C-alpha positions as CSV (number, residue, x, y, z in Angstrom):
1,M,0.7,71.3,9.7
2,K,4.3,73.2,10.2
3,T,3.2,73.6,14.0
4,L,2.3,69.8,14.2
5,G,5.7,68.7,12.6
6,L,7.4,71.1,14.8
7,V,6.0,69.2,17.9
8,T,6.7,66.0,16.7
9,L,10.4,67.2,16.0
10,M,10.2,68.6,19.8
11,I,8.4,65.3,21.1
12,A,11.1,63.2,19.1
13,A,14.1,65.4,20.4
14,V,12.6,64.9,23.9
15,A,12.4,61.0,23.5
16,G,15.9,60.9,22.1
17,V,17.1,62.7,25.2
18,W,15.3,60.8,27.5
19,G,16.3,57.7,25.8
20,Y,20.1,58.6,25.8
21,Y,19.8,59.5,29.7
22,Y,18.1,56.4,30.4
23,Y,20.8,54.5,28.7
24,Q,23.7,56.3,30.0
25,E,22.6,57.4,33.5
26,L,20.6,54.3,34.5
27,Y,20.7,51.1,31.9
28,I,24.3,51.1,31.7
29,P,25.2,52.0,35.4
30,S,22.5,49.3,36.5
31,V,24.1,46.6,34.2
32,Y,27.5,47.4,35.4
33,A,26.5,47.4,39.2
34,A,24.7,44.1,38.4
35,A,28.0,42.6,37.2
36,V,30.5,44.4,39.4
37,V,28.5,43.8,42.8
38,P,28.6,39.9,42.9
39,L,32.0,40.0,41.7
40,Y,33.3,42.2,44.6
41,Q,31.2,39.9,47.4
42,T,33.5,36.9,46.3
43,V,36.7,39.2,47.6
44,P,35.9,38.8,51.3
45,H,35.6,35.1,50.8
46,A,39.0,35.0,49.2
47,I,40.7,37.3,52.3
48,S,38.7,35.0,55.0
49,A,40.0,31.8,53.5
50,L,43.7,33.3,53.7
51,H,43.2,34.3,57.1
52,S,41.6,30.7,58.2
53,F,44.5,29.6,60.4
54,S,44.3,28.5,63.9
55,P,47.2,29.3,66.0
56,S,48.3,25.8,66.2
57,D,48.9,25.9,62.1
58,E,51.2,28.7,63.1
59,M,54.2,26.5,61.4
60,D,52.3,24.8,58.8
61,F,54.3,26.0,55.8
62,V,52.7,23.5,53.7
63,R,49.1,23.9,54.1
64,A,50.0,28.1,53.7
65,D,51.8,27.0,50.3
66,T,48.6,25.6,49.7
67,V,46.0,28.1,50.8
68,L,48.3,31.1,49.2
69,R,48.2,29.4,45.9
70,E,44.6,28.8,45.7
71,Q,43.7,32.3,46.6
72,C,46.3,33.7,44.3
73,D,44.7,31.9,41.7
74,A,41.2,33.1,42.9
75,L,42.4,36.7,42.7
76,H,43.9,36.4,39.5
77,S,40.6,35.2,38.1
78,M,38.8,38.1,39.8
79,E,41.2,40.6,38.1
80,Q,40.4,38.8,34.5
81,Q,36.7,38.8,35.0
82,L,36.9,42.7,36.0
83,T,38.9,43.4,32.7
84,G,36.0,42.0,31.0
85,I,33.2,44.4,32.7
86,Q,32.9,47.4,30.8
87,P,32.4,50.3,33.4
88,S,29.8,53.1,33.2
89,M,30.9,56.5,32.9
90,H,29.9,57.0,36.6
91,G,31.7,53.7,37.7
92,E,35.1,54.6,35.9
93,L,36.4,55.7,39.3
94,V,35.2,52.6,41.3
95,H,36.4,50.3,38.5
96,Q,39.7,51.7,38.7
97,Y,40.0,51.1,42.5
98,F,38.6,48.0,42.4
99,Q,41.3,47.2,40.0
100,E,43.9,48.5,42.1
101,T,43.0,46.5,45.0
102,L,43.0,43.5,43.3
103,G,46.7,44.1,42.2
104,L,47.4,45.2,45.8
105,L,46.1,41.8,47.0
106,G,47.5,39.7,44.0
107,K,50.8,41.3,44.8
108,A,50.8,40.6,48.3
109,C,49.3,37.3,47.7
110,N,52.4,36.4,45.5
111,E,54.8,37.9,47.6
112,A,53.4,35.7,50.3
113,T,53.6,32.7,48.3
114,A,57.4,33.5,47.5
115,K,58.2,33.6,51.1
116,V,56.6,30.3,52.0
117,E,58.3,28.8,49.2
118,H,61.8,30.2,49.8
119,T,61.9,29.9,53.5
120,G,59.0,27.6,54.5
121,S,61.4,24.6,53.9
122,L,64.3,26.2,55.5
123,M,62.0,27.5,58.7
124,T,60.7,24.0,59.1
125,F,64.3,22.3,59.1
126,L,65.4,24.9,61.7
127,A,62.3,24.1,63.9
128,E,62.8,20.4,63.4
129,F,66.7,20.9,64.0
130,E,65.9,22.2,67.5
131,K,63.9,19.5,68.4
132,I,66.8,17.2,68.4
133,F,67.9,18.9,71.6
134,T,64.4,19.4,72.8
135,V,64.1,15.5,73.1
136,M,67.2,14.8,74.6
137,E,66.8,17.7,77.3
138,D,63.4,16.3,77.8
139,T,64.5,12.8,78.6
140,N,67.2,14.2,80.7
141,R,64.6,15.8,82.7
142,G,62.2,12.9,82.9
143,S,64.8,10.5,83.8
144,S,65.6,12.5,86.9
145,Q,62.0,13.3,87.3
146,E,59.8,10.3,86.9
147,D,56.7,12.6,87.5
148,D,57.5,14.8,84.6
149,S,54.3,13.9,82.1
150,T,55.8,16.4,79.9
151,A,59.0,14.1,79.3
152,P,59.1,11.6,76.2
153,Q,58.8,8.5,77.0
154,I,62.3,7.4,76.4
155,R,62.9,4.4,78.4
156,T,64.1,1.4,76.5
157,A,66.4,0.9,73.4
158,G,63.6,0.9,71.1
159,D,62.3,4.3,72.9
160,L,65.6,5.7,71.5
161,Q,65.5,4.5,67.8
162,R,61.9,5.4,67.5
163,V,61.8,9.1,69.4
164,W,65.1,10.4,68.9
165,G,66.4,8.3,65.9
166,G,62.9,9.3,64.2
167,Q,63.7,13.0,64.8
168,M,67.1,12.6,63.4
169,K,65.5,11.2,60.1
170,T,63.3,13.7,60.3
171,V,65.9,16.6,60.3
172,D,67.5,14.6,57.7
173,E,64.6,15.0,55.2
174,T,63.7,18.4,56.1
175,G,67.4,19.7,55.6
176,T,67.7,17.5,52.4
177,K,64.8,19.3,51.1
178,A,65.8,22.8,52.3
179,F,69.3,22.9,51.1
180,G,68.3,20.8,47.9
181,G,68.3,23.7,45.6
182,S,69.7,27.6,45.9
183,L,68.4,29.5,49.0
184,T,66.6,32.2,47.2
185,G,64.9,35.2,49.0
186,I,67.8,35.5,51.9
187,D,70.9,37.8,51.8
188,E,74.2,36.0,50.5
189,K,76.3,36.0,53.5
190,T,73.3,34.3,55.5
191,A,72.7,31.9,52.7
192,A,76.4,30.9,52.6
193,T,76.5,30.6,56.5
194,L,73.4,28.0,56.3
195,K,75.1,25.9,53.4
196,Q,78.3,25.8,55.3
197,E,76.3,24.5,58.3
198,W,74.5,22.1,56.7
199,E,77.4,20.4,54.9
200,R,78.9,19.8,58.3
201,V,75.4,18.8,59.7
202,E,74.2,16.3,57.1
203,P,77.2,13.7,57.5
204,N,76.6,13.8,61.1
205,L,73.1,13.3,61.4
206,T,73.8,10.2,59.2
207,A,76.4,8.7,61.7
208,M,73.9,9.5,64.4
209,I,71.0,7.6,62.7
210,S,73.4,4.7,61.6
211,V,74.6,4.5,65.4
212,L,70.9,4.3,66.9
213,N,70.0,2.0,63.9
214,N,72.5,-0.6,65.0
215,L,72.3,-0.4,68.8
216,N,72.8,-4.4,68.5
217,V,71.0,-4.9,72.1
218,P,67.6,-5.9,72.7
219,L,64.9,-3.1,71.9
220,S,63.3,-3.8,75.2
221,L,66.5,-3.2,77.5
222,P,66.2,-0.2,79.6
223,L,68.0,2.8,78.4
224,E,70.6,3.2,80.7
225,E,71.7,-0.4,80.0
226,A,71.1,-0.3,76.3
227,T,73.7,3.1,76.5
228,Q,76.1,1.1,78.2
229,R,76.2,-2.0,76.0
230,I,76.9,0.1,73.1
231,A,80.3,-0.4,71.3
232,P,83.0,1.8,72.0
233,S,83.4,2.7,68.4
234,G,79.9,3.8,68.4
235,L,79.6,6.0,71.2
236,R,82.9,7.9,69.6
237,A,80.9,8.1,66.8
238,A,77.7,9.5,68.6
239,E,80.1,12.2,71.1
240,K,81.6,13.6,67.8
241,A,78.6,14.0,65.8
242,M,76.6,15.3,68.7
243,N,79.6,17.8,69.5
244,V,79.2,19.1,65.6
245,L,75.6,19.5,66.1
246,T,75.5,21.0,69.2
247,K,77.9,23.7,67.6
248,S,75.5,24.3,64.4
249,R,72.9,24.5,67.2
250,D,74.2,27.8,68.1
251,V,74.8,29.0,64.8
252,F,71.1,28.2,63.6
253,R,69.8,29.6,66.8
254,K,71.2,33.1,65.9
255,I,69.9,33.0,62.9
256,R,66.5,32.3,63.6
257,E,66.9,35.1,65.7
258,Q,67.2,37.6,62.7
259,P,63.6,39.3,61.8
260,E,63.8,37.3,58.2
261,F,63.6,34.0,60.1
262,S,61.3,34.8,63.3
263,V,58.2,35.0,61.3
264,S,55.9,32.1,61.2
265,A,53.4,30.6,58.1
266,L,50.6,32.2,60.3
267,D,52.6,35.7,60.0
268,I,53.2,35.4,56.3
269,I,49.6,34.2,55.4
270,N,48.2,37.3,57.1
271,F,50.6,39.4,55.0
272,R,52.6,40.5,58.4
273,S,56.0,40.4,57.3
274,L,55.5,41.6,53.5
275,K,57.8,44.2,51.9
276,G,56.4,47.6,50.6
277,I,53.0,46.0,51.5
278,S,51.6,46.9,54.8
279,Q,48.4,45.2,56.4
280,V,47.2,48.9,57.5
281,E,47.3,49.7,53.6
282,I,45.6,46.9,52.4
283,S,42.5,47.4,55.1
284,E,42.2,50.9,53.6
285,H,42.1,49.7,50.4
286,L,39.2,47.1,51.2
287,Y,37.3,49.6,53.4
288,T,37.1,52.3,50.7
289,L,36.2,49.7,48.2
290,N,33.6,48.5,50.2
291,A,32.2,51.9,50.7
292,A,32.1,52.8,47.0
293,I,30.6,49.5,46.0
294,K,27.7,49.8,48.9
295,E,27.2,53.1,47.2
296,L,26.9,51.8,43.8
297,D,24.6,49.1,44.6
298,M,22.2,51.2,46.6
299,I,22.0,53.6,43.6
300,Y,21.4,51.5,40.7
């Protein structure tokens, strides 16, 4: 009887040890892997969505802002889901690295969103302001080279109102948006210079728009004849306004040459212009995490 009892105890002990081993070494890790692997598989989708911009979208800060905010929300949701998953004893390092990687991606996403928000409207304004002169220069080339297919079709008073006047209005709208609040995310000296130039530019844009809206000539009239029939007061106002805008162009051009303002929406959304976070660091984290998750998936 004693022998039988001893055997029974040994069997119970072995069963207990096996049960503990199975629970700790197999069951819990498999449950953890079943929860964490599918969550990890959503990460590449979030990253690919960030990198879905094509070159033609490189200055589309509005779309960049939308995409970044969506992906920041997705990454934040992943972090919350990961927090709710209890790691197994052997999965603690993977779990910790997964958290660090999501934290790094979230930080990069938040910084990129802030950069788009702070500088996107300003970059859009600077690009649109330059187009005022591009339109004018292309028109002058087109008037001397009739076969220049790239020149805008500004041949009548109506064309002048529509193309050049339309561009002036676009600049006015983007400038109002860019300078409507405080300029954050850029150094104080540059912000002060930009504000000062905008205060010079805005009334002169208004003056040019007024001149173009009040040509008081048939809109079908050829451009050269239409400009000759503009009232002297209108010509003086236009000349004065363009002198101011031309001087401001030089200031804005110098600012656009600064590294801070030479980035596109494409650069920002691909994390190429962040402070303290490099693409290499992000890539290394993703590579290491991918290898760890693959190993976890294969074992369990």
